[in-house]
Steps between C-alpha positions, in 0.01 A plus 500: 500500500566308182679178585593357160552694195737501194631847411525497135806593293547517121353161475296316758682222678335189615390488858778390740474151641393620845226714371248288293271787425559874444356797352667699222542874512307731494291292745663587837394616844302838505392451145188675363292277271257678249147514618209369289733310274594127482855470619740257341752398768820304412790333659732204512481148676619159441440377151141371455409590854136585589455854628226618739456879496304659787403872526221678695284181540557388143696186396608420142718217380781477244763257380854587438652419158796291435735776578313580833315823376148538625216760440166531658224744457334659790149640461432870504452668833403842628748720677596387844751334718755441643494127392753210491558318172615140541626265248530127643641189336485196717674593832684808350332846485583863425311788658469860405380721776336853498363458151241758403246533226461852341628690205834444326654756271793447278734810470755509231709730279844672518681706759206735598301185600815343649569829704474410861301649791838588684580761225160687469407846620459485883652155491581476870144560601360278237726206588425544875117494436506204258377236751179368343417136600251447210741630229743239371807545286673274262820604318599307192874481480675606175539217247561510135471181292497387136227252590207504740585405849286308758672660800660810632865586512523500871284413812181693510198551734201715590569756765251694708539878445724641769803733507741223440308366201350807342824721488638295204167451325369690201361825625246560228359147548510543885309835497233359256462178712491696834218718375301206369548291810396778733192584290384138456594365844607168344853343444683635201800320354753693283750332276780704374690384191698782352839566337651845473562622146305213350325517156145381460608237245676313776180448701303348217489119441676352195163370376346848493814695394541275200168615354683822408729398197764748589589325821545153350867535402572607858292205636695260265823650622393446862431139426851472331657649814348217700673257285822675399581836677809579304323455154209718622735776621682518154160499325373791709806700423438455126151621564617811672750581223222440235273736690755775524601458132673835395424628852784286647709812445425857563401669173756699319338835596485409874604771751756353722576643841672400821280279721464722804486238764462128572142527590185434275468759219154611645705654783726705293277807507445490132125548419547295175594194713297561809238245397674339202453131435693390200855453375806680636841460360828498700851477373847504659859459356799303627844514345702173493842398403542193261609293793176592690265422202399146596225334698336719772192544717276800468308631804246783442311469819109503507285608207129575526348299335645323190846556362662402177875550547760497238877525474632653170165427338466139608244390752647356816183476726128567540307490831184610665456600849527852657722382783702239331870580476638446152824315456576377144795303360680657217641241260842511347513708182230753601751740668782672303798728554391860522154638562224248589130603531253342756148598406181413682145531363296525827116432454288648791151347505380697800612678813874580509723453203851455390839411668492561866658414836840549652678171410803560281466475130821326385676293233702227677782358286628139477791584719272652775550870417200692568431807276224742594238607246451864552357803321195332388296683234121485461252557215116458511338266258141416405213484745326171549169669454608556138673167419328245729615280775824278478492121544529447855683214669218267545644301789590811707286535807311814508576588135423165340208325355266307719772405757338683784176335427694168502664578838260720686147430378500139393604382861171648641335225290173683453455581882141644498494866527237785505697710253833672400672812550761610242762784519724476191575680189806715559723244345272509184452877443702490174245271337142613578369332182636167612364548841149547364519131386689360801283653779168328389710185434634493850157563643339223308791267593480545863118486505526158336753369748344616816131516414452857613372807293572824703828655383623822640782692360685815597537773230863616501592776737643828381884463447736692285577851394247780530432664161377848398410392144308210345688185459393155365616324825531111517373497869186672385458252218528196733254666750256539218526124427430423861194729486368331181544157639305589810235672289449191291441248785252561785694263724828695462552786740749781477658670797671812349813612681574778254457773767708326766823447323852663553666679205844374580419164665332203314401360833264741663467432885118577522387147473225572740312683218578220259364242736188699581418543127549128436270415790235729339527293180468182696201626675325604186592207271552198721273588802219677313500816724358825362827698518665719245828315416622697187590870450342686215550321164421630145169374359459715181686783331298715258477852340214702641422879466855607420647277774654161526293323771659208689234311702633291792359203680571452874423861571374763576825694442675720768769729401747514798591858564220638286544662158634321192575134467877434434643271239262502199650506152367543151688317231467530124527215242873559465567424871552861601357552841449820716363562845136622520287675744249259658210549745301227673134513550299212631621184334665691198816691417475770240786610280478794247498343153768636282368324190827324436513227753429137417560357851526578859767407752480531885784446762724386215835538688719293718424704807184700437333749735156361589220731624193320365334254741164368592333556835659169628837654473608277197694663232399519128688263271698622206403411143547555135185502293380612175233781472172365376216681337 
């Protein structure tokens, strides 16, 4: 067992007086070190102390700096173990036991990567059967920071996979790692660093994100927040007001109606709101006497995601955070005798939207009188797909800019890995164009930090309303970005989950299928196995003999259920699309040419029906492509 170790928090502390040498996390008992890679090990000791590091018959030396930090590099080794890793300084020493050499994978993303084994389909059996001595798990605790952190937010350590450790570990990551470990017969280490609801921008380093000019104002604001939080908050409010412009109020022709419940507007049963990401307007009235019209406090509950709240036309507060309760002071002079109007512009950037929750919405007067705000009215505003994304609160964990990289990636300090598994995108579906820049940026950023190329990503599962007519769906747009990123880089794998989603649940429980498909990508890209890891993907779209012919790679094609292929559309230059008959033959799908179409779409819906596969049981991926000649 490890006898001396510092468990790092937000900043690494110096070694306690009784422990003259210690390892920094993530170097703990049961660790897996990446095979065939030089390994930089680090820790703390007395200032200027000499450190002797011993591992598997190899000894290297290092010297601590003036603050006691030391770093030594172990030579590359093949898979094996268990070993002891010993750091000695004079008569003091620290030992890590049961250390293995094998393959390490960093798994990250939002809630579908965070989704734990105890919640999957057939969870009881999966948890009971999770004891695998050569599978090791490392959970990175949540931590958001305006600056890069050297340590973790609470004590951490590697754990051997077992019911007690696996139950609360990332299910998709676990199933991928279990498959790889059992096939390879070597130790596999899994690092899970995920945050539910997080946007991709929050996982990219400041250095890389700043290469995109549109993010520099947010990064500057983040730096200001580190120096003066109050000034940064006021500046962000001004940015939101400027972004809203005339949209701060509902347009004059808005259709107002009673808000049917205190749940997200996606749950109201209105098809126009079922997958709406954009601005929703709420308003309520309260009547006051002259004596009551003084200072007050306004409480409107939680708003998903950003609100700009006004009283009688004057802004009283702006916050971001889907579960943050809004309580805003109302200054003297804003209220008056008679009718007073509270209006909220609620900006939903993904998932649920609007005012929600059961906490009372009230106006509390200076004398303590609590007046309920009832009979809320609602009007739909513009969709984000049409107007672009709002300026996010750059220091808000999960929705910020680079704060999760700082708090949950930087503390890993370039720990050598075999590759990466990424399940994210739900929080960015309103901005597929931006995602097309951000996804390659994140891949390059992490490759540079960790020195590994294989990058596996999950193409988003089906989620959202079924549709009987063509729609230009934002989920389809983002999935197409994921496809294009994977097609452009031979070291990027894509595990499609489009056929294992759940229409009404953004968190499908079939993580076994996700993990299996991620493992296929790892075997093909990282291990060099001759396995098919992708479903059919479009290679060419041309006109031929009165047909539109779509040739696919990763075939041959299999039509499940026989007959026609479901989900193909022909679209004209004006954007009008219609479903088309389609038949698969070999590696090609043929669609009758109506002579008007300029492009083909496939699976261009939130929750499409998929019946086109390859013989390996992998689904075809959706796309939108022009028709060539």
